[in-house]
N, CA, C and O atoms as a GROMACS GRO file, in nm:
protein
  480
    1GLU      N    1  -1.604   0.820  -1.074
    1GLU     CA    2  -1.592   0.808  -0.930
    1GLU      C    3  -1.474   0.717  -0.897
    1GLU      O    4  -1.466   0.604  -0.946
    2VAL      N    5  -1.385   0.767  -0.815
    2VAL     CA    6  -1.268   0.690  -0.774
    2VAL      C    7  -1.309   0.590  -0.668
    2VAL      O    8  -1.374   0.625  -0.570
    3GLN      N    9  -1.269   0.464  -0.687
    3GLN     CA   10  -1.292   0.360  -0.589
    3GLN      C   11  -1.164   0.279  -0.572
    3GLN      O   12  -1.095   0.249  -0.669
    4LEU      N   13  -1.134   0.245  -0.448
    4LEU     CA   14  -1.018   0.166  -0.414
    4LEU      C   15  -1.061   0.057  -0.316
    4LEU      O   16  -1.120   0.087  -0.212
    5VAL      N   17  -1.032  -0.068  -0.349
    5VAL     CA   18  -1.073  -0.180  -0.266
    5VAL      C   19  -0.952  -0.266  -0.235
    5VAL      O   20  -0.894  -0.328  -0.324
    6GLU      N   21  -0.913  -0.269  -0.107
    6GLU     CA   22  -0.797  -0.346  -0.064
    6GLU      C   23  -0.839  -0.487  -0.024
    6GLU      O   24  -0.951  -0.509   0.022
    7SER      N   25  -0.748  -0.582  -0.042
    7SER     CA   26  -0.771  -0.719   0.000
    7SER      C   27  -0.637  -0.787   0.023
    7SER      O   28  -0.532  -0.735  -0.015
    8GLY      N   29  -0.641  -0.904   0.085
    8GLY     CA   30  -0.521  -0.984   0.102
    8GLY      C   31  -0.462  -0.986   0.242
    8GLY      O   32  -0.367  -1.060   0.267
    9GLY      N   33  -0.516  -0.907   0.332
    9GLY     CA   34  -0.466  -0.906   0.468
    9GLY      C   35  -0.504  -1.032   0.543
    9GLY      O   36  -0.580  -1.115   0.493
   10GLY      N   37  -0.449  -1.046   0.663
   10GLY     CA   38  -0.479  -1.161   0.744
   10GLY      C   39  -0.381  -1.176   0.858
   10GLY      O   40  -0.302  -1.086   0.887
   11LEU      N   41  -0.388  -1.290   0.924
   11LEU     CA   42  -0.300  -1.322   1.034
   11LEU      C   43  -0.185  -1.408   0.984
   11LEU      O   44  -0.208  -1.509   0.916
   12VAL      N   45  -0.063  -1.369   1.016
   12VAL     CA   46   0.054  -1.442   0.971
   12VAL      C   47   0.158  -1.443   1.082
   12VAL      O   48   0.166  -1.349   1.162
   13GLN      N   49   0.238  -1.548   1.088
   13GLN     CA   50   0.344  -1.557   1.188
   13GLN      C   51   0.465  -1.474   1.147
   13GLN      O   52   0.486  -1.451   1.028
   14PRO      N   53   0.544  -1.429   1.244
   14PRO     CA   54   0.667  -1.357   1.210
   14PRO      C   55   0.752  -1.436   1.111
   14PRO      O   56   0.768  -1.557   1.124
   15GLY      N   57   0.806  -1.364   1.012
   15GLY     CA   58   0.883  -1.428   0.908
   15GLY      C   59   0.802  -1.470   0.787
   15GLY      O   60   0.859  -1.508   0.685
   16GLY      N   61   0.671  -1.465   0.798
   16GLY     CA   62   0.584  -1.505   0.690
   16GLY      C   63   0.565  -1.396   0.586
   16GLY      O   64   0.626  -1.289   0.594
   17SER      N   65   0.480  -1.426   0.488
   17SER     CA   66   0.456  -1.335   0.375
   17SER      C   67   0.309  -1.317   0.349
   17SER      O   68   0.227  -1.406   0.377
   18LEU      N   69   0.275  -1.202   0.294
   18LEU     CA   70   0.141  -1.172   0.246
   18LEU      C   71   0.153  -1.086   0.121
   18LEU      O   72   0.250  -1.012   0.105
   19ARG      N   73   0.054  -1.096   0.033
   19ARG     CA   74   0.046  -1.006  -0.081
   19ARG      C   75  -0.086  -0.932  -0.076
   19ARG      O   76  -0.193  -0.994  -0.082
   20LEU      N   77  -0.079  -0.801  -0.064
   20LEU     CA   78  -0.198  -0.718  -0.065
   20LEU      C   79  -0.231  -0.674  -0.206
   20LEU      O   80  -0.141  -0.652  -0.288
   21SER      N   81  -0.359  -0.661  -0.235
   21SER     CA   82  -0.404  -0.613  -0.365
   21SER      C   83  -0.494  -0.491  -0.347
   21SER      O   84  -0.564  -0.479  -0.246
   22CYS      N   85  -0.490  -0.403  -0.443
   22CYS     CA   86  -0.575  -0.285  -0.445
   22CYS      C   87  -0.638  -0.275  -0.583
   22CYS      O   88  -0.571  -0.246  -0.681
   23ALA      N   89  -0.768  -0.300  -0.589
   23ALA     CA   90  -0.843  -0.288  -0.714
   23ALA      C   91  -0.894  -0.145  -0.727
   23ALA      O   92  -0.971  -0.098  -0.643
   24ALA      N   93  -0.850  -0.077  -0.830
   24ALA     CA   94  -0.883   0.064  -0.849
   24ALA      C   95  -0.976   0.083  -0.968
   24ALA      O   96  -0.971   0.007  -1.065
   25SER      N   97  -1.059   0.184  -0.960
   25SER     CA   98  -1.147   0.220  -1.071
   25SER      C   99  -1.170   0.370  -1.069
   25SER      O  100  -1.153   0.436  -0.966
   26GLY      N  101  -1.210   0.424  -1.183
   26GLY     CA  102  -1.239   0.565  -1.193
   26GLY      C  103  -1.120   0.652  -1.231
   26GLY      O  104  -1.135   0.774  -1.246
   27PHE      N  105  -1.004   0.592  -1.248
   27PHE     CA  106  -0.883   0.665  -1.287
   27PHE      C  107  -0.781   0.563  -1.336
   27PHE      O  108  -0.802   0.443  -1.321
   28THR      N  109  -0.673   0.610  -1.392
   28THR     CA  110  -0.562   0.524  -1.428
   28THR      C  111  -0.440   0.565  -1.347
   28THR      O  112  -0.433   0.676  -1.294
   29PHE      N  113  -0.343   0.473  -1.339
   29PHE     CA  114  -0.225   0.500  -1.258
   29PHE      C  115  -0.133   0.603  -1.321
   29PHE      O  116  -0.034   0.643  -1.260
   30GLU      N  117  -0.163   0.646  -1.441
   30GLU     CA  118  -0.086   0.754  -1.504
   30GLU      C  119  -0.137   0.891  -1.462
   30GLU      O  120  -0.071   0.992  -1.486
   31ASP      N  121  -0.254   0.895  -1.398
   31ASP     CA  122  -0.314   1.022  -1.359
   31ASP      C  123  -0.253   1.079  -1.231
   31ASP      O  124  -0.229   1.199  -1.221
   32TYR      N  125  -0.229   0.993  -1.134
   32TYR     CA  126  -0.181   1.035  -1.003
   32TYR      C  127  -0.082   0.933  -0.950
   32TYR      O  128  -0.081   0.817  -0.991
   33ALA      N  129   0.002   0.977  -0.857
   33ALA     CA  130   0.082   0.882  -0.781
   33ALA      C  131  -0.012   0.794  -0.698
   33ALA      O  132  -0.120   0.837  -0.659
   34ILE      N  133   0.030   0.672  -0.671
   34ILE     CA  134  -0.051   0.580  -0.593
   34ILE      C  135   0.040   0.500  -0.501
   34ILE      O  136   0.152   0.465  -0.539
   35GLY      N  137  -0.008   0.470  -0.381
   35GLY     CA  138   0.077   0.398  -0.289
   35GLY      C  139  -0.001   0.335  -0.174
   35GLY      O  140  -0.123   0.319  -0.181
   36TRP      N  141   0.072   0.301  -0.069
   36TRP     CA  142   0.015   0.238   0.049
   36TRP      C  143   0.059   0.315   0.174
   36TRP      O  144   0.174   0.356   0.184
   37PHE      N  145  -0.034   0.332   0.266
   37PHE     CA  146   0.004   0.376   0.400
   37PHE      C  147  -0.056   0.279   0.500
   37PHE      O  148  -0.150   0.206   0.468
   38ARG      N  149  -0.003   0.278   0.620
   38ARG     CA  150  -0.055   0.191   0.724
   38ARG      C  151  -0.081   0.272   0.850
   38ARG      O  152  -0.022   0.378   0.872
   39GLN      N  153  -0.172   0.221   0.932
   39GLN     CA  154  -0.208   0.292   1.053
   39GLN      C  155  -0.241   0.196   1.166
   39GLN      O  156  -0.314   0.098   1.147
   40VAL      N  157  -0.187   0.224   1.281
   40VAL     CA  158  -0.220   0.154   1.404
   40VAL      C  159  -0.308   0.249   1.486
   40VAL      O  160  -0.277   0.368   1.494
   41PRO      N  161  -0.416   0.200   1.547
   41PRO     CA  162  -0.500   0.288   1.628
   41PRO      C  163  -0.419   0.366   1.730
   41PRO      O  164  -0.338   0.310   1.803
   42GLY      N  165  -0.443   0.497   1.735
   42GLY     CA  166  -0.371   0.583   1.827
   42GLY      C  167  -0.239   0.636   1.775
   42GLY      O  168  -0.174   0.716   1.842
   43ARG      N  169  -0.198   0.593   1.656
   43ARG     CA  170  -0.074   0.640   1.597
   43ARG      C  171  -0.101   0.713   1.466
   43ARG      O  172  -0.208   0.699   1.406
   44SER      N  173  -0.004   0.789   1.422
   44SER     CA  174  -0.015   0.860   1.296
   44SER      C  175  -0.003   0.764   1.178
   44SER      O  176   0.055   0.656   1.190
   45ARG      N  177  -0.057   0.806   1.067
   45ARG     CA  178  -0.041   0.730   0.945
   45ARG      C  179   0.105   0.726   0.905
   45ARG      O  180   0.180   0.821   0.926
   46GLU      N  181   0.146   0.614   0.848
   46GLU     CA  182   0.284   0.592   0.809
   46GLU      C  183   0.287   0.550   0.663
   46GLU      O  184   0.235   0.443   0.629
   47ALA      N  185   0.347   0.631   0.578
   47ALA     CA  186   0.356   0.598   0.436
   47ALA      C  187   0.449   0.479   0.417
   47ALA      O  188   0.563   0.480   0.464
   48VAL      N  189   0.401   0.377   0.347
   48VAL     CA  190   0.478   0.256   0.324
   48VAL      C  191   0.547   0.258   0.189
   48VAL      O  192   0.665   0.223   0.178
   49SER      N  193   0.475   0.299   0.086
   49SER     CA  194   0.532   0.306  -0.048
   49SER      C  195   0.456   0.405  -0.131
   49SER      O  196   0.340   0.436  -0.103
   50CYS      N  197   0.521   0.455  -0.235
   50CYS     CA  198   0.455   0.543  -0.331
   50CYS      C  199   0.515   0.518  -0.469
   50CYS      O  200   0.637   0.514  -0.485
   51MET      N  201   0.428   0.501  -0.566
   51MET     CA  202   0.470   0.481  -0.704
   51MET      C  203   0.443   0.610  -0.780
   51MET      O  204   0.329   0.655  -0.789
   52SER      N  205   0.548   0.668  -0.835
   52SER     CA  206   0.536   0.794  -0.905
   52SER      C  207   0.457   0.778  -1.034
   52SER      O  208   0.471   0.679  -1.106
   53ASN      N  209   0.373   0.878  -1.063
   53ASN     CA  210   0.299   0.878  -1.189
   53ASN      C  211   0.379   0.936  -1.304
   53ASN      O  212   0.338   0.927  -1.419
   54SER      N  213   0.494   0.995  -1.273
   54SER     CA  214   0.577   1.056  -1.376
   54SER      C  215   0.670   0.955  -1.442
   54SER      O  216   0.677   0.948  -1.565
   55ASP      N  217   0.742   0.877  -1.362
   55ASP     CA  218   0.837   0.782  -1.418
   55ASP      C  219   0.821   0.640  -1.364
   55ASP      O  220   0.896   0.550  -1.403
   56GLY      N  221   0.724   0.618  -1.276
   56GLY     CA  222   0.698   0.485  -1.223
   56GLY      C  223   0.792   0.441  -1.113
   56GLY      O  224   0.780   0.328  -1.065
   57SER      N  225   0.883   0.526  -1.070
   57SER     CA  226   0.974   0.489  -0.963
   57SER      C  227   0.897   0.472  -0.833
   57SER      O  228   0.795   0.537  -0.811
   58VAL      N  229   0.948   0.385  -0.746
   58VAL     CA  230   0.881   0.352  -0.621
   58VAL      C  231   0.967   0.394  -0.504
   58VAL      O  232   1.088   0.368  -0.501
   59TYR      N  233   0.906   0.458  -0.406
   59TYR     CA  234   0.973   0.500  -0.285
   59TYR      C  235   0.918   0.421  -0.168
   59TYR      O  236   0.797   0.396  -0.161
   60TYR      N  237   1.006   0.380  -0.076
   60TYR     CA  238   0.967   0.295   0.036
   60TYR      C  239   1.004   0.356   0.170
   60TYR      O  240   1.102   0.429   0.183
   61LEU      N  241   0.923   0.325   0.268
   61LEU     CA  242   0.957   0.353   0.406
   61LEU      C  243   1.085   0.276   0.441
   61LEU      O  244   1.098   0.159   0.406
   62ASP      N  245   1.178   0.341   0.510
   62ASP     CA  246   1.305   0.276   0.544
   62ASP      C  247   1.284   0.143   0.616
   62ASP      O  248   1.359   0.048   0.593
   63ALA      N  249   1.186   0.137   0.702
   63ALA     CA  250   1.164   0.018   0.782
   63ALA      C  251   1.121  -0.104   0.701
   63ALA      O  252   1.128  -0.217   0.750
   64VAL      N  253   1.075  -0.084   0.577
   64VAL     CA  254   1.029  -0.196   0.495
   64VAL      C  255   1.117  -0.221   0.374
   64VAL      O  256   1.092  -0.317   0.300
   65LYS      N  257   1.218  -0.140   0.352
   65LYS     CA  258   1.307  -0.158   0.238
   65LYS      C  259   1.373  -0.296   0.243
   65LYS      O  260   1.423  -0.338   0.348
   66GLY      N  261   1.373  -0.363   0.131
   66GLY     CA  262   1.430  -0.496   0.122
   66GLY      C  263   1.335  -0.607   0.158
   66GLY      O  264   1.364  -0.724   0.134
   67ARG      N  265   1.220  -0.572   0.217
   67ARG     CA  266   1.122  -0.671   0.256
   67ARG      C  267   0.991  -0.657   0.179
   67ARG      O  268   0.926  -0.757   0.148
   68PHE      N  269   0.952  -0.534   0.148
   68PHE     CA  270   0.826  -0.508   0.077
   68PHE      C  271   0.856  -0.465  -0.066
   68PHE      O  272   0.954  -0.395  -0.091
   69THR      N  273   0.771  -0.506  -0.159
   69THR     CA  274   0.783  -0.466  -0.298
   69THR      C  275   0.647  -0.426  -0.352
   69THR      O  276   0.553  -0.505  -0.349
   70ALA      N  277   0.636  -0.303  -0.402
   70ALA     CA  278   0.514  -0.256  -0.464
   70ALA      C  279   0.523  -0.275  -0.615
   70ALA      O  280   0.628  -0.254  -0.675
   71SER      N  281   0.413  -0.313  -0.676
   71SER     CA  282   0.407  -0.330  -0.820
   71SER      C  283   0.267  -0.302  -0.868
   71SER      O  284   0.174  -0.290  -0.788
   72SER      N  285   0.251  -0.290  -0.998
   72SER     CA  286   0.120  -0.260  -1.053
   72SER      C  287   0.096  -0.339  -1.181
   72SER      O  288   0.189  -0.372  -1.254
   73ASP      N  289  -0.029  -0.368  -1.206
   73ASP     CA  290  -0.075  -0.423  -1.332
   73ASP      C  291  -0.167  -0.318  -1.390
   73ASP      O  292  -0.286  -0.312  -1.357
   74ASN      N  293  -0.113  -0.235  -1.476
   74ASN     CA  294  -0.188  -0.121  -1.526
   74ASN      C  295  -0.310  -0.162  -1.610
   74ASN      O  296  -0.412  -0.093  -1.609
   75ALA      N  297  -0.299  -0.274  -1.681
   75ALA     CA  298  -0.411  -0.322  -1.761
   75ALA      C  299  -0.530  -0.359  -1.674
   75ALA      O  300  -0.645  -0.345  -1.716
   76LYS      N  301  -0.503  -0.406  -1.553
   76LYS     CA  302  -0.608  -0.444  -1.460
   76LYS      C  303  -0.639  -0.335  -1.358
   76LYS      O  304  -0.728  -0.352  -1.274
   77ASN      N  305  -0.566  -0.224  -1.364
   77ASN     CA  306  -0.581  -0.116  -1.266
   77ASN      C  307  -0.571  -0.170  -1.123
   77ASN      O  308  -0.655  -0.141  -1.038
   78THR      N  309  -0.468  -0.248  -1.101
   78THR     CA  310  -0.448  -0.311  -0.971
   78THR      C  311  -0.308  -0.283  -0.920
   78THR      O  312  -0.210  -0.294  -0.993
   79LEU      N  313  -0.300  -0.246  -0.794
   79LEU     CA  314  -0.174  -0.223  -0.725
   79LEU      C  315  -0.152  -0.335  -0.624
   79LEU      O  316  -0.246  -0.380  -0.560
   80TYR      N  317  -0.028  -0.380  -0.611
   80TYR     CA  318   0.007  -0.488  -0.519
   80TYR      C  319   0.113  -0.443  -0.420
   80TYR      O  320   0.191  -0.352  -0.447
   81LEU      N  321   0.114  -0.509  -0.307
   81LEU     CA  322   0.222  -0.492  -0.211
   81LEU      C  323   0.261  -0.630  -0.161
   81LEU      O  324   0.189  -0.692  -0.082
   82GLN      N  325   0.376  -0.679  -0.207
   82GLN     CA  326   0.429  -0.805  -0.161
   82GLN      C  327   0.508  -0.780  -0.034
   82GLN      O  328   0.603  -0.702  -0.034
   83MET      N  329   0.470  -0.846   0.074
   83MET     CA  330   0.532  -0.826   0.204
   83MET      C  331   0.597  -0.956   0.248
   83MET      O  332   0.529  -1.057   0.268
   84ASN      N  333   0.729  -0.954   0.263
   84ASN     CA  334   0.804  -1.071   0.305
   84ASN      C  335   0.874  -1.045   0.438
   84ASN      O  336   0.891  -0.931   0.479
   85ARG      N  337   0.912  -1.154   0.504
   85ARG     CA  338   0.984  -1.146   0.631
   85ARG      C  339   0.912  -1.051   0.727
   85ARG      O  340   0.972  -0.960   0.784
   86LEU      N  341   0.784  -1.074   0.741
   86LEU     CA  342   0.701  -0.985   0.822
   86LEU      C  343   0.741  -0.989   0.969
   86LEU      O  344   0.782  -1.093   1.022
   87LYS      N  345   0.729  -0.875   1.033
   87LYS     CA  346   0.764  -0.857   1.173
   87LYS      C  347   0.640  -0.812   1.251
   87LYS      O  348   0.548  -0.755   1.193
   88PRO      N  349   0.637  -0.838   1.382
   88PRO     CA  350   0.523  -0.792   1.461
   88PRO      C  351   0.497  -0.642   1.447
   88PRO      O  352   0.382  -0.599   1.452
   89GLU      N  353   0.602  -0.562   1.430
   89GLU     CA  354   0.584  -0.419   1.416
   89GLU      C  355   0.521  -0.378   1.283
   89GLU      O  356   0.489  -0.260   1.263
   90ASP      N  357   0.503  -0.473   1.191
   90ASP     CA  358   0.432  -0.446   1.068
   90ASP      C  359   0.280  -0.454   1.087
   90ASP      O  360   0.204  -0.419   0.997
   91THR      N  361   0.237  -0.500   1.203
   91THR     CA  362   0.094  -0.511   1.231
   91THR      C  363   0.028  -0.374   1.221
   91THR      O  364   0.068  -0.280   1.290
   92ALA      N  365  -0.073  -0.363   1.136
   92ALA     CA  366  -0.143  -0.237   1.112
   92ALA      C  367  -0.254  -0.262   1.012
   92ALA      O  368  -0.264  -0.370   0.953
   93ARG      N  369  -0.337  -0.161   0.994
   93ARG     CA  370  -0.432  -0.165   0.884
   93ARG      C  371  -0.366  -0.095   0.766
   93ARG      O  372  -0.314   0.016   0.779
   94TYR      N  373  -0.368  -0.160   0.652
   94TYR     CA  374  -0.301  -0.110   0.533
   94TYR      C  375  -0.403  -0.055   0.434
   94TYR      O  376  -0.504  -0.119   0.404
   95TYR      N  377  -0.375   0.065   0.384
   95TYR     CA  378  -0.465   0.135   0.294
   95TYR      C  379  -0.396   0.166   0.162
   95TYR      O  380  -0.279   0.204   0.159
   96CYS      N  381  -0.468   0.150   0.054
   96CYS     CA  382  -0.425   0.192  -0.078
   96CYS      C  383  -0.472   0.335  -0.099
   96CYS      O  384  -0.588   0.366  -0.069
   97THR      N  385  -0.385   0.423  -0.150
   97THR     CA  386  -0.420   0.564  -0.160
   97THR      C  387  -0.372   0.625  -0.290
   97THR      O  388  -0.265   0.591  -0.342
   98THR      N  389  -0.452   0.717  -0.343
   98THR     CA  390  -0.405   0.806  -0.447
   98THR      C  391  -0.351   0.932  -0.381
   98THR      O  392  -0.378   0.959  -0.264
   99TYR      N  393  -0.274   1.008  -0.457
   99TYR     CA  394  -0.224   1.136  -0.414
   99TYR      C  395  -0.284   1.245  -0.504
   99TYR      O  396  -0.331   1.216  -0.614
  100TYR      N  397  -0.282   1.369  -0.456
  100TYR     CA  398  -0.334   1.479  -0.537
  100TYR      C  399  -0.255   1.497  -0.665
  100TYR      O  400  -0.310   1.536  -0.768
  101SER      N  401  -0.127   1.468  -0.660
  101SER     CA  402  -0.043   1.469  -0.780
  101SER      C  403   0.070   1.370  -0.762
  101SER      O  404   0.049   1.249  -0.778
  102GLY      N  405   0.189   1.416  -0.731
  102GLY     CA  406   0.303   1.329  -0.712
  102GLY      C  407   0.316   1.279  -0.569
  102GLY      O  408   0.230   1.306  -0.485
  103CYS      N  409   0.422   1.207  -0.543
  103CYS     CA  410   0.439   1.140  -0.414
  103CYS      C  411   0.458   1.235  -0.296
  103CYS      O  412   0.442   1.193  -0.182
  104GLU      N  413   0.492   1.359  -0.321
  104GLU     CA  414   0.508   1.456  -0.212
  104GLU      C  415   0.381   1.535  -0.186
  104GLU      O  416   0.379   1.622  -0.098
  105SER      N  417   0.275   1.507  -0.260
  105SER     CA  418   0.148   1.574  -0.239
  105SER      C  419   0.065   1.499  -0.136
  105SER      O  420   0.097   1.384  -0.104
  106PRO      N  421  -0.042   1.560  -0.083
  106PRO     CA  422  -0.124   1.493   0.018
  106PRO      C  423  -0.199   1.372  -0.037
  106PRO      O  424  -0.220   1.360  -0.158
  107TYR      N  425  -0.240   1.284   0.055
  107TYR     CA  426  -0.329   1.176   0.018
  107TYR      C  427  -0.460   1.234  -0.033
  107TYR      O  428  -0.504   1.338   0.014
  108HIS      N  429  -0.522   1.167  -0.130
  108HIS     CA  430  -0.646   1.214  -0.188
  108HIS      C  431  -0.762   1.119  -0.157
  108HIS      O  432  -0.855   1.156  -0.085
  109ASP      N  433  -0.756   1.000  -0.211
  109ASP     CA  434  -0.860   0.899  -0.188
  109ASP      C  435  -0.797   0.770  -0.139
  109ASP      O  436  -0.687   0.735  -0.182
  110TRP      N  437  -0.866   0.701  -0.051
  110TRP     CA  438  -0.820   0.570  -0.006
  110TRP      C  439  -0.939   0.481   0.024
  110TRP      O  440  -1.052   0.528   0.035
  111GLY      N  441  -0.911   0.353   0.036
  111GLY     CA  442  -1.018   0.257   0.056
  111GLY      C  443  -1.044   0.229   0.202
  111GLY      O  444  -1.007   0.307   0.290
  112GLN      N  445  -1.109   0.115   0.228
  112GLN     CA  446  -1.144   0.075   0.364
  112GLN      C  447  -1.028   0.011   0.438
  112GLN      O  448  -1.032  -0.001   0.560
  113GLY      N  449  -0.926  -0.029   0.364
  113GLY     CA  450  -0.810  -0.090   0.424
  113GLY      C  451  -0.825  -0.240   0.445
  113GLY      O  452  -0.935  -0.295   0.434
  114THR      N  453  -0.714  -0.304   0.473
  114THR     CA  454  -0.714  -0.446   0.504
  114THR      C  455  -0.618  -0.469   0.621
  114THR      O  456  -0.506  -0.417   0.622
  115GLN      N  457  -0.661  -0.547   0.718
  115GLN     CA  458  -0.585  -0.565   0.841
  115GLN      C  459  -0.475  -0.669   0.822
  115GLN      O  460  -0.499  -0.777   0.769
  116VAL      N  461  -0.355  -0.634   0.867
  116VAL     CA  462  -0.242  -0.726   0.869
  116VAL      C  463  -0.199  -0.743   1.014
  116VAL      O  464  -0.166  -0.645   1.081
  117THR      N  465  -0.200  -0.865   1.062
  117THR     CA  466  -0.159  -0.894   1.198
  117THR      C  467  -0.047  -0.997   1.195
  117THR      O  468  -0.064  -1.106   1.142
  118VAL      N  469   0.067  -0.960   1.252
  118VAL     CA  470   0.184  -1.048   1.255
  118VAL      C  471   0.206  -1.089   1.400
  118VAL      O  472   0.245  -1.007   1.484
  119SER      N  473   0.181  -1.214   1.430
  119SER     CA  474   0.187  -1.260   1.567
  119SER      C  475   0.210  -1.411   1.571
  119SER      O  476   0.164  -1.484   1.483
  120SER      N  477   0.280  -1.455   1.673
  120SER     CA  478   0.299  -1.598   1.695
  120SER      C  479   0.196  -1.654   1.791
  120SER      O  480   0.198  -1.773   1.821
   0.00000   0.00000   0.00000
């Protein structure tokens, strides 16, 4: 059974940093692509990052390039998202997700998410 549990969200001032964690079980990161998407109520889901299961390369949303870094600890089956220089427009609920196959395939499983609020 695939399980994904996000943590690390919270309230932070603009310019601050947070590190999100995703504890995964029931699969390994070599089986499927894995990444993060975010969602604001009333808006469409927005893919933030995706880590390829084929070569490990990471793709980022243009709006977060240079500020966010995705990484993984495969031994712990944990995915991370380091978020620096946060902006109010980064405010959203962040979800860890698997894909059906590679990064261009649909989302498959995701967790409950963790809320990130950037405000002064």
